[in-house]
FIKOLZA-1660 file (N, C-alpha, C; in steps of 0.1 Angstrom, whole numbers, plus 5000, padded with zeros to 4 digits):
% residues 78
   i   px   py   pz ch aa at
   1 4911 4949 5136  A  M  N
   1 4923 4943 5131  A  M CA
   1 4933 4955 5128  A  M  C
   2 4945 4955 5132  A  I  N
   2 4956 4964 5129  A  I CA
   2 4965 4957 5119  A  I  C
   3 4967 4964 5108  A  Y  N
   3 4976 4959 5097  A  Y CA
   3 4989 4968 5098  A  Y  C
   4 5000 4961 5100  A  T  N
   4 5013 4969 5098  A  T CA
   4 5018 4965 5083  A  T  C
   5 5018 4976 5076  A  V  N
   5 5020 4974 5062  A  V CA
   5 5033 4980 5057  A  V  C
   6 5041 4971 5051  A  S  N
   6 5054 4976 5045  A  S CA
   6 5051 4978 5030  A  S  C
   7 5052 4992 5026  A  Y  N
   7 5050 4996 5012  A  Y CA
   7 5063 4997 5004  A  Y  C
   8 5064 4990 4992  A  V  N
   8 5076 4991 4984  A  V CA
   8 5071 4995 4970  A  V  C
   9 5077 5005 4965  A  V  N
   9 5074 5010 4952  A  V CA
   9 5083 5003 4941  A  V  C
  10 5076 4996 4931  A  V  N
  10 5083 4989 4921  A  V CA
  10 5092 4999 4913  A  V  C
  11 5105 4997 4913  A  G  N
  11 5115 5005 4905  A  G CA
  11 5116 5019 4911  A  G  C
  12 5112 5021 4923  A  G  N
  12 5112 5034 4929  A  G CA
  12 5123 5037 4939  A  G  C
  13 5134 5030 4938  A  K  N
  13 5145 5031 4948  A  K CA
  13 5149 5045 4950  A  K  C
  14 5152 5053 4940  A  K  N
  14 5157 5066 4941  A  K CA
  14 5146 5077 4943  A  K  C
  15 5135 5076 4936  A  K  N
  15 5125 5086 4936  A  K CA
  15 5115 5084 4948  A  K  C
  16 5112 5072 4951  A  Y  N
  16 5101 5069 4961  A  Y CA
  16 5108 5060 4972  A  Y  C
  17 5108 5065 4985  A  P  N
  17 5113 5056 4994  A  P CA
  17 5103 5046 4999  A  P  C
  18 5107 5035 5005  A  S  N
  18 5097 5025 5010  A  S CA
  18 5093 5031 5024  A  S  C
  19 5083 5025 5030  A  G  N
  19 5078 5029 5042  A  G CA
  19 5069 5018 5048  A  G  C
  20 5068 5020 5062  A  I  N
  20 5060 5011 5070  A  I CA
  20 5049 5019 5077  A  I  C
  21 5036 5015 5077  A  M  N
  21 5027 5022 5085  A  M CA
  21 5016 5012 5091  A  M  C
  22 5010 5017 5101  A  N  N
  22 4999 5010 5106  A  N CA
  22 4986 5015 5101  A  N  C
  23 4976 5006 5098  A  Q  N
  23 4962 5010 5093  A  Q CA
  23 4953 5000 5097  A  Q  C
  24 4940 5004 5097  A  H  N
  24 4929 4995 5101  A  H CA
  24 4921 4988 5090  A  H  C
  25 4925 4992 5077  A  E  N
  25 4919 4985 5065  A  E CA
  25 4930 4977 5058  A  E  C
  26 4926 4965 5054  A  R  N
  26 4936 4956 5047  A  R CA
  26 4937 4961 5033  A  R  C
  27 4949 4963 5028  A  P  N
  27 4951 4968 5014  A  P CA
  27 4946 4956 5004  A  P  C
  28 4940 4961 4993  A  I  N
  28 4935 4952 4983  A  I CA
  28 4941 4956 4969  A  I  C
  29 4945 4945 4963  A  V  N
  29 4952 4947 4949  A  V CA
  29 4942 4954 4939  A  V  C
  30 4947 4963 4933  A  G  N
  30 4939 4972 4924  A  G CA
  30 4934 4984 4930  A  G  C
  31 4934 4986 4943  A  N  N
  31 4930 4998 4949  A  N CA
  31 4942 5008 4948  A  N  C
  32 4939 5021 4950  A  Q  N
  32 4949 5031 4950  A  Q CA
  32 4951 5036 4964  A  Q  C
  33 4963 5040 4967  A  V  N
  33 4967 5045 4980  A  V CA
  33 4975 5058 4979  A  V  C
  34 4973 5067 4988  A  Q  N
  34 4980 5079 4988  A  Q CA
  34 4991 5078 4999  A  Q  C
  35 5004 5080 4994  A  L  N
  35 5016 5078 5003  A  L CA
  35 5023 5092 5001  A  L  C
  36 5022 5099 5012  A  G  N
  36 5029 5113 5011  A  G CA
  36 5020 5121 5000  A  G  C
  37 5027 5127 4991  A  S  N
  37 5019 5135 4981  A  S CA
  37 5017 5128 4969  A  S  C
  38 5020 5114 4968  A  D  N
  38 5020 5107 4956  A  D CA
  38 5009 5096 4956  A  D  C
  39 5004 5093 4945  A  L  N
  39 4992 5082 4945  A  L CA
  39 4998 5070 4938  A  L  C
  40 4994 5059 4944  A  F  N
  40 5000 5045 4939  A  F CA
  40 4989 5036 4938  A  F  C
  41 4990 5026 4929  A  E  N
  41 4982 5014 4927  A  E CA
  41 4988 5002 4934  A  E  C
  42 4980 4996 4942  A  I  N
  42 4985 4983 4948  A  I CA
  42 4985 4972 4938  A  I  C
  43 4997 4965 4937  A  T  N
  43 4998 4955 4927  A  T CA
  43 4999 4941 4934  A  T  C
  44 5003 4941 4945  A  E  N
  44 5006 4928 4952  A  E CA
  44 5004 4930 4968  A  E  C
  45 4998 4920 4975  A  V  N
  45 4998 4920 4989  A  V CA
  45 5002 4906 4994  A  V  C
  46 5011 4906 5002  A  K  N
  46 5016 4893 5008  A  K CA
  46 5017 4893 5023  A  K  C
  47 5012 4883 5029  A  R  N
  47 5013 4881 5044  A  R CA
  47 5027 4878 5048  A  R  C
  48 5033 4886 5057  A  M  N
  48 5047 4883 5060  A  M CA
  48 5047 4873 5073  A  M  C
  49 5037 4874 5081  A  L  N
  49 5036 4865 5093  A  L CA
  49 5023 4861 5095  A  L  C
  50 5020 4849 5101  A  P  N
  50 5006 4846 5104  A  P CA
  50 5000 4857 5113  A  P  C
  51 4986 4860 5111  A  P  N
  51 4979 4869 5120  A  P CA
  51 4980 4864 5134  A  P  C
  52 4981 4874 5143  A  S  N
  52 4982 4872 5157  A  S CA
  52 4972 4880 5165  A  S  C
  53 4962 4875 5171  A  D  N
  53 4951 4883 5178  A  D CA
  53 4945 4894 5168  A  D  C
  54 4949 4906 5171  A  E  N
  54 4944 4918 5164  A  E CA
  54 4954 4924 5155  A  E  C
  55 4964 4916 5150  A  F  N
  55 4976 4922 5143  A  F CA
  55 4979 4913 5131  A  F  C
  56 4983 4920 5120  A  E  N
  56 4988 4912 5108  A  E CA
  56 4998 4921 5101  A  E  C
  57 5010 4915 5098  A  F  N
  57 5021 4922 5091  A  F CA
  57 5020 4918 5077  A  F  C
  58 5019 4929 5068  A  L  N
  58 5018 4927 5052  A  L CA
  58 5029 4934 5045  A  L  C
  59 5032 4928 5034  A  H  N
  59 5042 4935 5025  A  H CA
  59 5033 4938 5012  A  H  C
  60 5033 4950 5008  A  V  N
  60 5025 4956 4997  A  V CA
  60 5034 4962 4987  A  V  C
  61 5033 4957 4975  A  T  N
  61 5040 4964 4963  A  T CA
  61 5031 4973 4956  A  T  C
  62 5036 4985 4952  A  V  N
  62 5027 4995 4946  A  V CA
  62 5035 5000 4934  A  V  C
  63 5027 5007 4925  A  R  N
  63 5033 5014 4914  A  R CA
  63 5027 5028 4913  A  R  C
  64 5034 5038 4908  A  P  N
  64 5029 5051 4907  A  P CA
  64 5017 5051 4897  A  P  C
  65 5007 5059 4901  A  V  N
  65 4995 5061 4892  A  V CA
  65 4998 5074 4883  A  V  C
  66 4996 5072 4870  A  E  N
  66 4996 5083 4862  A  E CA
  66 4983 5091 4864  A  E  C
  67 4984 5104 4861  A  D  N
  67 4973 5113 4864  A  D CA
  67 4959 5109 4857  A  D  C
  68 4962 5103 4844  A  D  N
  68 4950 5099 4837  A  D CA
  68 4944 5086 4841  A  D  C
  69 4950 5079 4851  A  Q  N
  69 4945 5067 4856  A  Q CA
  69 4939 5068 4869  A  Q  C
  70 4938 5081 4874  A  Y  N
  70 4933 5083 4888  A  Y CA
  70 4918 5080 4889  A  Y  C
  71 4915 5072 4899  A  D  N
  71 4901 5067 4901  A  D CA
  71 4897 5070 4916  A  D  C
  72 4890 5081 4918  A  P  N
  72 4887 5085 4933  A  P CA
  72 4879 5074 4940  A  P  C
  73 4872 5066 4933  A  D  N
  73 4864 5055 4939  A  D CA
  73 4872 5044 4945  A  D  C
  74 4885 5043 4939  A  K  N
  74 4894 5032 4944  A  K CA
  74 4904 5037 4954  A  K  C
  75 4904 5049 4958  A  T  N
  75 4915 5055 4965  A  T CA
  75 4912 5053 4981  A  T  C
  76 4922 5048 4987  A  E  N
  76 4922 5047 5002  A  E CA
  76 4933 5057 5007  A  E  C
  77 4931 5065 5016  A  L  N
  77 4941 5074 5022  A  L CA
  77 4948 5066 5033  A  L  C
  78 4961 5064 5032  A  A  N
  78 4968 5057 5043  A  A CA
  78 4973 5067 5053  A  A  C
% end
């Protein structure tokens, strides 16, 4: 399955731009994701369109992770 994921950072309009990327693993709430040089925690995953064959479009909301909250076991590199 290929997931096209739209990432939006809560309250991050000026400091963190939104972005879209394709990935092979479905994002999971609570996991951490590396976007550029910054680490974020996934807070919400919403399906934008019904899945079609091997494709699904998702909207994911994330928040910046503070250094003391970093958990390498929950990190997925996007």
